[in-house]
C-alpha positions as CSV (number, residue, x, y, z in Angstrom):
1,M,139.8,79.9,87.4
2,Q,136.8,81.9,86.0
3,S,135.4,85.1,87.3
4,V,131.8,86.2,87.2
5,T,129.9,89.2,88.4
6,V,126.7,88.6,90.3
7,D,124.0,91.1,91.2
8,L,122.3,90.1,94.4
9,I,118.6,90.7,94.3
10,N,117.8,88.9,97.6
11,A,119.6,89.4,100.9
12,D,119.6,85.6,101.5
13,A,121.7,85.1,98.4
14,L,124.7,86.6,100.1
15,K,124.4,84.1,102.9
16,L,124.3,81.2,100.4
17,L,127.4,82.5,98.7
18,Q,129.2,82.8,102.0
19,D,128.3,79.2,102.7
20,L,129.8,78.1,99.4
21,E,132.9,80.1,100.3
22,A,133.1,78.3,103.7
23,L,133.1,75.0,101.8
24,H,136.0,76.3,99.7
25,L,134.0,76.0,96.5
26,I,134.1,79.7,95.6
27,R,136.0,82.8,96.8
28,L,134.1,86.1,97.3
29,R,135.8,89.4,96.6
30,Y,133.9,92.4,97.9
31,S,134.3,95.7,96.0
32,Q,132.6,99.0,95.7
33,D,131.3,100.0,92.4
34,A,129.8,103.2,91.1
35,D,126.4,102.3,92.4
36,T,127.4,101.9,96.1
37,A,130.3,104.3,96.4
38,K,129.5,107.7,97.9
39,V,130.4,110.3,95.3
40,N,130.7,114.0,96.3
41,W,129.1,115.4,93.2
42,E,129.7,119.0,94.3
43,V,133.4,118.5,94.4
44,K,133.6,116.3,91.3
45,Y,131.7,118.8,89.1
46,K,132.5,122.1,90.8
47,G,133.0,124.7,88.1
48,A,131.6,122.5,85.3
49,L,128.9,125.1,84.6
50,T,129.6,128.8,84.9
51,S,126.9,130.9,86.5
52,Q,125.9,132.3,83.1
53,K,125.4,128.9,81.6
54,L,123.6,127.7,84.7
55,N,121.1,130.6,84.4
56,E,120.6,129.7,80.7
57,V,119.9,126.1,81.6
58,N,117.5,127.1,84.4
59,A,115.6,129.4,81.9
60,Q,115.4,126.7,79.3
61,L,114.1,124.2,82.0
62,A,111.5,126.7,83.1
63,E,110.4,127.2,79.4
64,L,110.2,123.4,78.9
65,R,108.1,123.0,82.0
66,N,105.7,125.7,81.0
67,E,105.1,123.9,77.7
68,W,103.5,121.1,79.6
69,D,101.0,123.3,81.3
């Protein structure tokens, strides 16, 4: 048995794949990947930047944005 990953770019494609599964030609396995999973970024990266570093980053971003004006 061989496994492949398919990116569905048309909603009708899923129906076609489900029809093939009903004919017992393929088996579909549904999974959540990084693109579809809901990630709580605040919890994941809480404390990653200290308030001092965050202020420095904000200052640098402001400086860079002003260069474009």
